N, C-alpha and C positions, 0 to 999 in steps of 0.2 A: 505492500500499500503505499501510496506517497501521500506524506503528508503537508506538500503546498498544493496550493492550486495552481492549476494548468495555465497558459498565460492566457487561453482565451476566456477564461474563466475569471481573471483577474479584471482583464479589458471590460467584461461585463460587469464585473462590480464596480468598477468606476464609474463606466458609464452611469450605470444605477444610481448610485450615492450622488453624483454631481446632479443627475434631472431632478431627482427628487429633493434633495437639498435647493434646489434652484424652483422649481416649480410646486412643489406640495407645501416645504417648510413655511414659505410667507402667506399662507393660505389655510391652514389648516387649522386655525382656532376657529376661522369664519364660516368652516364648512361643518366643524363638529358643532358650532352653536346653533346652526339651521336641522343639525337633528334628522337629516335626508341624505338618502343617497345621494353622491356628487353626480350626477348623471352626466354633466357636460364635462366635469372633468374626467369621469371615465372613460369617455367616449375621446379624447385627448390620448389619454396613454394608450389608447389602444390603437389609434392612427399611429403614433410614435413608437409602436411595435413593442410595448409591455404587457400583453395582454397573450393570452394561451400559447407560451413559449416554449411549453411540450409538446405540443403538437406537432405533426409533420409539415415540413414548409409544403407539402402540395395542401394543405387545408389553412395554409396561412399562418401556422407557426412559425420556430426556430430549431426545432428539434434538440431543444436545450435538455441536459442531462439533469439529473437530479439533483445534483448539488448545485446549481446554477439555478436550479427554481428555490432552493433554500437562500441562496445568496440576494434572489432577488427578494422574497417575504423577510430578510433580515433588514435592507435598506427601506421597504416601504414603512416596517413595521415599526423602526427607529423612529419616524416621525410620528406616522396614523398607522395603528391595530385594524383599527374598523376599516379602512380600506384596503387593507391587505388581505383581510377575510374575504372580501368583495372580489378580489382580483384571483385568490386561489380556490374560493368555491364555483364560482360564476366560470371562470376562462382556464382553468387547471384540472380542478378534481372532477367535475361533474363531466365533460368532455371526454375524460377520460373512459368514461362508462361507455360512453356513446362510441371512443375509438375503438373500446376492447370488444363489444359486443354488438353493436349497432351495423346495422345494412350500408351496403357500400350510398344507398341515395339517400341513406339518414345522416350520413359522414358528411355527404357533398353537402347536403340541408342545412345543419346545421353548425359544424365546425370552425369553417371561414367566419360568417358573421359574428361567432362567438370571439374567435380569435381578435377580430378587429374593433371590436365594443360594439358593434351595430345592434348586437341584439344581447339580453340579459337572462339570464336561465336561475330558476330557482330547483331546488333539490326538497320535495316533498316526501320526508318520512317519519320523522319524528310527531308523534301523536300525543295525546294530552296525559292517556296512560300507556304510553310505550317510548321512552327514551332510550336509554342504552340498549336496554331489550328489548332489540327489534322485533321478534317472535311473537308480541304480545300485542300488533299493530292491528287495527280493528277495522280497517278500509276493504273493502271489499270490491273485485270487479268481475261482474255476473257477465257471462256470456250469452249474448242475442244475438243469435245470426252470425255476420262477419262483423259484428260491434262488441263492444262492452259496455257494460253502466258502471259508473264507478260512484260511491257514496263513501263518506266517512269524514274526519276533521285531523287536518295536520297544524304543527304550532311550531314555534323557533323557526321559519323560513326565511330564512337570510334572501332579501332582494322581494319579498312578496308583492309591494305595492310597483315595483316599475318593471320587473319578469316577466317576460312573453315566450318563456320555453320553459313549460313544468316537465318535472322528471318525476311522476309520481307511483308511489310504491306501494301495492296492495294484492292482498289475495283474491287469486283465480280458484283456490283449493286451500281452505284453511286444513283438511284432513291431512295433507302432505305435511304439514308444518313449514319447514325453512323451504322444500320444496315446491310450498305452493306460493311462493311470494313472486309476483311478475312486475315489470316496471313500463310505465307508460311516457312518450313524449307528449305532452299538449301545447297547441301554439295558441299565442294571442293572450286576450282577456277575456273570455268565455264566464258568459254571466251565472253559469252554474258553481261556477270558481269564486266563492263570496268573501271578501277579507273582512273576518269578523271585528277582526281588531288590528290595531298597530300596538305593538309593544313598546313600552316606555321604558328602557333599559337603562342599568347604569352605567354601563360605558358601551364604545363601540360604536358613538352615535353615529359615524358615516355607512353603519350596515343598517340599512333597513330590514326590521324583521317583524313579521306579523303570524298571525293566526288565521288559518284559512278553512272554510267550510264547503265540502264539495257535494253539491244535491246533483244526483241524475247524470253526471257527466258523459255522453255518447260520444265513444271514441273508437275509430277504425281499427281491427287489426292489423293493419298496416301502421299503428301508430305506437306500439309495443315493442320496445328495446329488447331484442335478443329475444329466444324462443317464450312461449308460455310455461311459467313454472322455473325460472333460470334462480330463483332465488338470490343468494350472493356467491354461491362458489367460482362465478367469474367475473367478479366485481371486489374480490377480497385485494387485490393489490391498489386497486383504488382507495380502498378504506384505507390501506396502513399508508399510501401516499397522502394521503390526505391529514394523517394524523403527524406527518413528519413536516408537512407543510403548517401544521399548527402549532409545531414544537418550534420550526425557525421560526415563525410569527414571533411567538412569548419569548425566542432566544432574543431577537430584534427589541422587545420591551426592555429584558434585562441590560441589554447593552447601551441603550439608549438613555436609560434611566443611571445608570454607572457613568457614564459618561457628564450626564447632569453633575451627581454629586461629584466627581474629580472636581469640575471647572468651578464648584461652588466651594470647595472646601480650597482652590486654591487662590479665591478673590476674597475669602471671607476672613477678616484678619481678628486677631485676638491678642492684646497686649502687644501687638505692632507686629506679631506676626500671622502667616498662614495657619489656617487650620490642621491642615498637613502636618504643621512642626509638630502636634501633639501625636506622640505614639498611637496613643488607640486607637485614632481616627483614620491614619495610615494603615494601621493594621486590618481595620472595619474593611479601608479601600483593598488591600491588598486580599481579604478574603473574598469579597464580590469578585473583585477579576479571575482568581483560581477556579472560584466555581461557574463563572462565566463560559472561561476556558474551557475547563471540562465538558461543560455541557457542548460547547461545539464542536470541539472531538467527537462525542457519540453521535450527535446530528450528522455530523460529515461522513462519519463512518456505517451509519444506517443509508445513507442516501448512497453510499462508495456501493454498497452491497446490493443496494436495488439495480445501480446502474452495472453491475456485473453480474444481474438476473440469479442472486444469491437469495435465500431464505431469509426475511427480516422482518416476521411479522413480528415476534418477541422485542426486536429492536425497536420497532416503529412504534409499539406503547411503552417500552422504557422511555426511550428519548419526549413522547409524548407527556407521560405521569412527572418525569424530573424537569422537564422546560417549565410546563405549570407550575410547578408548585415553587421553583426559581423564582419566576418570575414574580410571582405573590411575596415570596419574602425579599426581594430585592427592593420592590416598590415599597414597602413597609419599610423596609429598614431607610429608603433613602427620606420616605415624610419624617423619619424620626430624627434623621440626621439634619435635614433642611428646618425641621421644625415650625414656628409660623409661616416661614418662608413657602414651603407647599404648603401647610393649611390654610391661608389666607388667599393664596392665589390661584383662583378656581381654574383656571387655563392655562396653568403652567405646565411643562412637559411633565413633571414627577406627578403632581395631579390629575393628570388624564390617563397614564399609565397607570397610576395606581389603581383607577374605575375599571381599566380593561381589564387587567391582571384575570382579574377570579374568573373569569369566561372560560381561562385555557384551561383549567383545571373539570370543567362541566362540559362543555362543549365536545362535541366529537368522541363520545364516550369518556365517563366522568373516570377522576385519577382511583375510583375504587375499582370501575369496570375494568381501566388498566390495568390492576393489580393482579384482580381474576385472570384475563390473558395472561398474564407472564408465569402467572400461576400453572396455568394450564399447559405453555409451552416450555414450563420447566421440570414437567412430568408429576409435579404436586396434585392433581387434582383431573381426572378422567374427562377427555376433553368435551363427552355427551353431556357435562354438566353444566358447561358455560355455553351462553348462546352464543355471542358474538366475542 
């Protein structure tokens, strides 16, 4: 394994860093205050080539490897984690499902406009009574000739008010358990998909999140993604990829928060000297730095394994678990370190990251679920006892 980024990866990292520092950093507070999906800016970064980078070039992507995708998530999340969530969910993770099991017609129809930011997708999976335990979903798709009639409720749907491509997961045959789950691609804003409410979140204010009610939605069999009853067996890599992107985004939060702490401690004077002259303070910064670097190495290793075609399910859960936990701890320590400077400035980077960090131990499988997956992969638990 090489412990240094390839030259192409370094170039992309530099370009992404300079681009988002110039284009995003000056407007991030304004975007956050609007508490809406930043549609115009999203389309801009699509035109500038930062969406769908993991997709093949024939579908508008860059064919970027997983490490490069992690680099993008770090750079965006350093400034605005909510936007990073929109990027990897809409243009990287969900399109990977289409790329993996979709027909060529579906790939041609959906992937290119997603990579250009011309269309926005939603993943309609989680339900009020089925979060990390995916087999408990209640949404059904009953066959009627060449059509399916879908009914159910979905919650925590990213980009729900602006999405015009919906990937809906529903049971076509509940008696088959996980093998009875099917996926459907639905275009536009059909009246049968009703936005029950927009969720007022603690963080991720640039990520639009809603609850949806699906009532007698009629879809043609050609709108099914993959065969009926595909379940999750063919899309496990998509799930692992999404968890790696979550981990890389959480790493961006930790790094951005750490950088702000270093800046503050170098500028804040106590008895004529900066805070870094205090042993306890500099040791605290050193410990932050060590934890972030160890986390980065594990994330890159996991991405490297995926790029090499090696099994990485355990590792993707490890980095998802650890990166989320680390982001919460680093941001908490930062608030304590900056004191009233963080607590009284609602729009500061530290305050914003402090609000954003908790979602990384909740979304895409809670930390507790990640521990169970790791337990199974280590052979401590029978694989049949854990759902996901």
